[in-house]
C-alpha positions as CSV (number, residue, x, y, z in Angstrom):
1,M,0.7,-28.3,79.5
2,K,-1.9,-29.5,76.8
3,K,0.1,-27.8,74.1
4,I,3.5,-29.4,75.2
5,V,1.9,-32.9,75.3
6,L,0.0,-32.4,72.0
7,G,3.4,-31.0,70.4
8,T,5.3,-34.0,71.8
9,M,2.8,-36.5,70.3
10,I,3.0,-34.7,67.1
11,A,6.6,-34.9,66.8
12,A,6.8,-38.4,68.0
13,A,4.2,-39.5,65.2
14,S,6.2,-37.4,62.6
15,L,9.3,-39.2,63.5
16,M,7.7,-42.6,63.2
17,A,6.4,-41.7,59.8
18,A,9.6,-40.5,58.7
19,N,11.3,-43.7,59.7
20,W,8.5,-45.7,57.9
21,A,8.6,-43.6,54.7
22,P,11.5,-45.3,53.1
23,C,10.0,-48.9,53.9
24,A,6.6,-48.1,52.6
25,G,7.9,-48.0,48.9
26,C,8.5,-51.7,49.0
27,H,6.4,-53.0,51.9
28,G,3.3,-50.7,51.3
29,A,1.8,-48.0,53.3
30,A,0.8,-50.4,56.0
31,A,3.3,-53.2,55.5
32,E,0.7,-55.1,53.5
33,K,2.9,-56.1,50.6
34,P,5.6,-58.6,50.1
35,A,8.6,-56.3,49.4
36,L,9.5,-56.5,45.8
37,G,7.3,-59.8,45.7
38,K,10.1,-61.5,47.4
39,S,9.7,-61.2,51.3
40,A,7.0,-62.1,53.8
41,V,4.3,-59.5,54.6
42,I,5.4,-57.9,57.9
43,K,2.1,-56.2,58.9
44,G,1.5,-57.1,62.4
45,W,4.8,-58.9,63.0
46,P,5.6,-59.0,67.0
47,V,7.9,-56.3,68.0
48,E,10.6,-58.8,69.2
49,K,10.5,-60.6,65.7
50,T,10.9,-57.3,63.7
51,V,13.7,-56.0,66.1
52,A,15.5,-59.2,65.6
53,A,15.2,-59.1,61.8
54,L,16.2,-55.5,61.4
55,K,19.3,-56.0,63.7
56,G,20.3,-59.2,61.9
57,Y,19.9,-57.3,58.5
58,K,22.2,-54.6,60.0
59,D,24.8,-57.0,61.2
60,G,24.5,-59.3,58.3
61,S,23.3,-62.3,60.2
62,Y,19.7,-62.3,58.9
63,G,18.0,-62.4,55.4
64,G,17.3,-64.2,52.3
65,P,17.1,-62.9,48.7
66,M,16.7,-59.2,49.9
67,K,19.5,-59.3,52.4
68,G,21.7,-56.9,50.6
69,V,19.1,-54.3,49.9
70,M,17.9,-54.4,53.4
71,K,21.5,-54.0,55.1
72,G,21.9,-50.8,53.2
73,Q,18.3,-49.8,54.3
74,V,18.8,-50.6,58.1
75,A,22.5,-49.1,58.2
76,R,21.3,-45.7,59.1
77,L,18.9,-46.8,61.9
78,S,19.7,-46.6,65.6
79,D,18.4,-49.0,68.2
80,A,15.6,-46.5,69.2
81,D,14.7,-46.1,65.3
82,I,14.5,-49.8,65.1
83,E,12.3,-50.2,68.2
84,D,10.1,-47.4,66.8
85,L,9.8,-49.1,63.5
86,A,9.1,-52.5,65.2
87,K,6.2,-51.0,67.2
88,Q,4.7,-49.3,64.0
89,I,4.8,-52.6,62.1
90,A,3.2,-54.5,65.1
91,A,0.5,-51.8,65.1
92,F,-0.3,-52.2,61.4
């Protein structure tokens, strides 16, 4: 049973890391940078704020100068992926 729980935890951590990897290039390894020097630092944002921003980028209703770049980045994300990323950002 311990192996199953540990395996599940490792898989979940790997998935979260995989979802964050494309973001880290611009936002930093721990979301500590303004993306391309143009965005807010998102480290520690509340889950609800991040979910709203990512869904807004996805549907085109949110964003400033990086709106076009972010729309392409979030297009592949499911609602579950967005929720996972939001939790990870909040935890940084």
